[in-house]
C-alpha positions as CSV (number, residue, x, y, z in Angstrom):
1,M,66.8,102.3,39.0
2,M,65.9,99.0,37.3
3,Q,65.3,100.4,33.9
4,E,68.6,102.1,34.1
5,M,70.3,98.9,35.1
6,E,68.7,97.0,32.3
7,L,70.0,99.6,29.9
8,V,73.5,99.3,31.4
9,C,73.3,95.5,30.9
10,F,72.2,95.8,27.4
11,K,75.1,98.2,26.6
12,I,77.5,95.6,28.0
13,I,75.9,92.8,26.1
14,S,75.8,94.8,22.9
15,A,79.5,95.8,23.1
16,V,80.9,92.4,24.0
17,G,78.6,90.7,21.5
18,S,80.2,92.8,18.8
19,A,83.6,91.9,20.2
20,R,82.8,88.3,20.2
21,S,81.7,88.3,16.5
22,A,84.9,90.1,15.5
23,F,87.0,87.5,17.3
24,M,85.1,84.7,15.7
25,E,85.7,86.3,12.3
26,A,89.3,86.6,13.1
27,I,89.6,83.0,13.8
28,A,88.0,82.2,10.4
29,E,90.4,84.6,8.7
30,T,93.3,83.0,10.5
31,K,92.4,79.6,9.2
32,L,92.4,81.0,5.7
33,G,95.8,82.4,6.2
34,H,94.6,86.1,6.2
35,F,96.7,87.1,9.0
36,D,96.5,90.9,8.6
37,Q,92.7,90.8,8.3
38,A,92.6,88.5,11.4
39,Q,94.7,90.9,13.4
40,A,92.5,93.9,12.3
41,L,89.5,92.0,13.5
42,I,91.1,91.2,16.8
43,D,91.9,94.9,17.2
44,D,88.3,96.0,16.3
45,G,87.0,93.4,18.7
46,E,89.2,94.5,21.4
47,E,87.9,98.1,21.1
48,Q,84.4,96.8,21.6
49,R,85.5,94.5,24.5
50,V,87.0,97.4,26.3
51,K,83.8,99.4,25.9
52,G,82.0,96.7,27.6
53,H,84.6,96.2,30.3
54,E,84.5,100.0,31.1
55,I,80.8,99.9,31.6
56,H,81.1,96.9,33.9
57,F,84.0,98.6,35.8
58,E,81.7,101.5,36.5
59,L,79.2,99.1,38.1
60,L,82.0,97.7,40.2
61,Q,83.0,101.2,41.3
62,R,79.4,102.0,42.3
63,D,79.2,98.7,44.2
64,S,82.3,99.3,46.2
65,S,80.9,102.8,47.2
66,G,77.7,101.1,48.5
67,D,75.6,102.1,45.6
68,G,75.7,98.8,43.8
69,P,73.1,97.2,41.6
70,E,70.6,94.6,42.7
71,F,71.4,91.2,41.6
72,S,69.7,90.2,38.3
73,L,69.9,87.4,35.7
74,L,70.4,90.0,33.1
75,L,73.6,91.3,34.9
76,L,74.7,87.8,35.4
77,H,74.3,87.2,31.6
78,A,76.2,90.4,30.8
79,E,79.0,89.3,33.0
80,D,79.1,86.0,31.4
81,Q,79.2,87.5,27.9
82,L,82.0,89.7,29.0
83,M,84.0,86.8,30.3
84,S,83.4,84.8,27.2
85,A,84.5,87.6,25.0
86,E,87.7,87.9,26.9
87,L,88.4,84.2,26.5
88,L,87.5,84.2,22.9
89,K,90.0,87.2,22.4
90,I,92.8,85.1,23.9
91,T,91.8,82.1,21.8
92,A,91.8,84.2,18.6
93,E,95.2,85.6,19.5
94,E,96.8,82.2,20.3
95,L,95.4,80.6,17.0
96,L,96.7,83.5,15.0
97,A,100.1,83.0,16.6
98,V,100.1,79.3,16.0
99,Y,98.9,79.6,12.3
100,K,101.6,82.2,11.6
101,R,104.2,79.7,12.5
102,L,102.8,77.0,10.2
103,P,104.2,76.7,6.6
104,Q,101.7,78.3,4.1
105,A,101.2,74.9,2.3
106,E,99.7,73.5,5.5
107,I,97.1,76.3,6.0
108,N,95.5,76.0,2.5
């Protein structure tokens, strides 16, 4: 069971790590005024974030049926990475919205 759980945790970490990278790239593109590229990166990151969330949700369902995983620092880390990806997505979306409202001369 533990090796299976470790694999599940690493799947979450991998998916949300990709999402976080995409969101960070989106912020960088936003700052350059490349709004279409930034939105595409946010969209790509969201696909990865959802993958991680779906894996995590399966764990929650198992837990609610009494077949939950044992506590581990690896699971805690995976959940932390999932939450930070969600926060980073919101931040990227908000920065994109703000930068779109600025005049072009102020961006460059």
